[in-house]
MARMAR-483127 format. One line per 3 residues: number of its first residue (from 1); their letters; for each residue y, x, z of C-alpha. Coordinates in nm, 2 decimals. Each point is the difference from the previous one (the first is absolute). Layout:
NUM = A = Y/X/Z  ...
//
This chain:
1 = MVY = 8.19/3.21/20.64  -0.04/-0.32/0.19  0.23/-0.29/-0.09
4 = RYK = 0.06/-0.28/0.24  0.06/-0.34/-0.16  0.15/-0.30/0.20
7 = TSG = -0.20/-0.31/-0.11  0.14/-0.34/-0.06  -0.17/-0.33/0.04
10 = TCS = -0.32/0.13/0.16  -0.16/0.04/0.35  0.01/0.38/-0.05
13 = AFI = 0.33/0.16/0.08  -0.03/0.34/-0.18  -0.22/0.17/-0.24
16 = DVE = -0.03/0.38/0.00  -0.10/0.13/-0.35  -0.10/0.35/-0.09
19 = MEG = 0.00/0.07/-0.38  -0.10/0.30/-0.22  0.18/-0.08/-0.32
22 = NVV = -0.11/-0.35/-0.09  -0.32/0.01/0.21  -0.03/-0.16/0.34
25 = KNV = -0.11/0.26/0.26  0.03/-0.20/0.32  0.13/-0.34/0.11
28 = VFH = 0.07/-0.12/0.36  0.11/-0.35/0.08  0.19/-0.07/0.32
31 = GGC = -0.07/-0.35/0.13  -0.19/-0.27/-0.18  -0.37/-0.07/-0.01
34 = HGN = -0.13/0.34/0.11  -0.36/-0.01/-0.14  0.10/-0.15/-0.33
37 = LQG = 0.28/0.26/-0.04  -0.22/0.29/0.09  -0.23/-0.13/-0.28
40 = ISA = 0.28/-0.02/-0.25  0.12/0.35/0.10  -0.35/0.14/-0.06
43 = LTR = -0.06/-0.18/-0.33  0.34/0.11/-0.15  -0.04/0.37/0.09
46 = GMT = -0.02/0.19/-0.32  0.13/-0.28/-0.22  0.28/0.06/-0.25
49 = YEQ = 0.32/-0.21/0.02  -0.10/-0.18/-0.32  -0.35/-0.09/0.14
52 = LKE = 0.16/-0.12/0.33  0.26/-0.21/-0.18  -0.26/-0.16/-0.22
55 = KLS = -0.22/-0.10/0.28  0.24/-0.09/0.29  0.34/-0.10/-0.15
58 = GIR = 0.08/-0.37/0.05  -0.27/-0.07/0.26  0.13/-0.27/0.24
61 = CGH = -0.09/-0.06/0.37  -0.04/-0.37/0.06  0.33/-0.17/-0.08
64 = KIT = 0.20/0.33/0.00  0.13/0.14/-0.33  -0.14/0.34/0.08
67 = SCP = -0.28/0.17/0.20  -0.07/0.34/0.15  -0.18/0.11/-0.32
70 = DQL = 0.30/-0.11/-0.21  0.24/0.18/0.24  -0.22/0.31/-0.04
73 = VKA = 0.08/0.00/-0.37  0.37/-0.01/0.08  -0.04/0.28/0.26
76 = VEA = -0.17/0.22/-0.26  0.27/-0.08/-0.26  0.27/0.10/0.26
79 = AMA = -0.19/0.32/0.10  -0.02/0.10/-0.36  0.36/-0.07/-0.07
82 = QAE = 0.11/0.20/0.30  -0.23/0.29/-0.11  0.18/0.01/-0.34
85 = Q = 0.34/0.06/0.17
//
């Protein structure tokens, strides 16, 4: 199942996350720095939620309190919560 997450405080508008249990299967960012976000999507494929959170949670973009990688962690958390329902 693909979960769409509305981002907050970033240039990207949405993140589509596909999970299999706690493992990231696919990530697509809509908006933002296209090349960098393609790289993040490729690098995070196959990572567990725990690995993703450890590496990306709390990353800031310039003066912003969040970033696209940080929002990805939130998107995965939301996708996993929805899957539990």
